[in-house]
C-alpha positions, 0 to 999 in steps of 0.5 A, spaced: 185 717 107 190 721 102 196 719 106 193 712 106 192 713 098 200 717 098 203 710 102 199 705 097 202 709 090 209 709 093 208 702 094 206 700 088 212 705 084 217 702 089 214 694 086 214 696 079 221 700 080 223 693 083 219 688 077 223 693 072 230 692 075 229 684 076 227 684 068 233 687 066 236 681 064 243 681 060 244 679 053 248 672 053 254 674 050 255 679 056 253 674 060 258 669 059 264 674 058 263 677 064 263 669 067 269 668 063 273 674 066 271 671 073 273 664 072 280 665 069 282 673 068 282 675 076 287 680 076 293 681 072 296 674 074 295 670 079 298 663 083 295 657 087 298 651 090 293 645 088 291 639 092 288 634 087 284 628 090 283 622 085 277 618 087 275 611 083 269 608 082 271 603 087 273 608 092 281 608 091 284 615 092 290 618 088 293 625 090 297 630 086 299 636 089 302 642 084 303 650 083 299 653 078 301 661 075 298 665 070 299 671 067 294 675 062 297 678 055 290 681 055 284 682 059 279 676 056 284 674 051 291 671 051 294 667 057 300 664 059 299 658 065 305 654 068 304 648 072 309 645 077 308 638 080 311 637 087 307 630 089 307 624 089 314 622 086 312 619 080 310 626 077 315 630 082 318 636 078 313 634 072 311 641 068 306 643 064 306 650 060 300 653 056 300 659 051 293 660 050 290 664 044 283 667 044 283 667 037 279 660 035 283 660 029 289 659 032 290 652 037 293 654 044 300 651 044 301 646 050 307 643 052 309 637 058 316 636 061 317 629 063 323 629 068 324 622 068 325 622 060 328 629 060 324 630 055 319 636 052 313 633 049 308 637 045 301 636 047 297 636 040 291 640 039 286 634 038 289 631 046 286 637 049 280 634 051 283 628 054 285 627 061 290 631 065 294 627 069 290 622 070 284 625 073 277 626 071 280 634 069 281 635 062 287 639 059 283 644 057 279 645 063 286 648 066 286 654 062 278 654 059 274 653 053 275 659 048 268 662 047 268 663 040 268 655 040 261 655 042 255 658 041 251 661 047 243 661 049 240 663 055 235 658 056 233 659 063 234 665 069 231 664 076 233 667 083 240 665 083 242 663 077 243 664 068 243 658 065 246 658 059 246 652 053 253 652 049 253 648 043 260 647 039 261 650 032 265 645 030 262 638 034 266 633 030 272 635 034 269 634 041 266 628 044 260 632 047 254 634 044 253 641 048 253 643 055 250 647 060 253 652 065 249 655 072 252 662 072 251 666 079 247 672 078 251 676 083 258 674 083 258 671 076 261 665 078 260 659 074 258 654 079 256 648 075 257 645 068 254 639 065 256 636 059 251 632 054 254 626 050 252 625 042 245 621 045 244 627 050 245 624 056 248 627 062 256 624 062 260 629 066 259 634 072 264 640 074 262 643 080 264 649 085 263 647 091 266 653 095 267 660 093 271 665 097 273 673 096 281 673 095 284 680 094 277 682 092 276 677 087 270 672 087 275 665 088 273 658 086 277 655 092 274 647 092 272 644 085 269 637 084 268 633 077 264 627 076 264 622 071 258 618 070 260 614 065 266 611 069 264 612 076 270 616 078 271 624 081 277 628 082 276 634 087 281 640 087 283 645 093 286 652 092 291 654 097 295 660 097 291 663 092 294 671 091 293 676 085 297 681 082 304 679 083 307 682 077 310 675 074 315 676 069 313 674 062 320 669 061 317 665 067 312 662 061 318 659 056 321 652 055 327 654 058 323 654 065 320 648 064 326 643 066 328 648 071 322 652 074 323 658 077 322 659 085 316 662 084 312 656 081 316 651 087 314 656 093 
């Protein structure tokens, strides 16, 4: 009888400890900061080849293939991005560069090089939420939205996800009213982003369809964005993903937009 009581006490202690541990929910700022690091700051730098498939409501498909380079200036802070288009012929040799600023008071710097015109064109700050090369992804999706631009509220926690509601601090600068992000509780990978318009109707969804562990970093290798208003969707498949390459700073310059380095083309 004594052993039975001891076992029952131990079981009760274990259950209480487990429940207490489950009750330790991080604050929302910790959650979004960690998710931001996982989504955009794995390693000191990185590289990937991306195959993009754009599918219209009628089922017509268009494809893009490009390489992307990324280098962090500070973990969770400023970054540099370089995108080099390989296919199809009408976008081949086109490049896109971003100097991302973590300071919300400073707009990111974005440029496009159009080889047919031999022209380097600056992408206006007001265009950051417009279509990226005719896809359902936006320019801002490539390098990520600054956390400081939104307020964050943890609206739900379940066995699998933290669900965070994000409301823009300057609603007149964006087309959405708010967006919810479902963040995996184990990996902190943002698995789904749901955007609601000014009438509070869901109109845009970004989903992480496949996640792999690469060089010990949880990495999204297939993502899909769906435009519920137009019926179109765009899928991105990531391959040849590598981190901590030791990329040089001078790669991310206007000079290299017209003559991309070998790191961008391989």
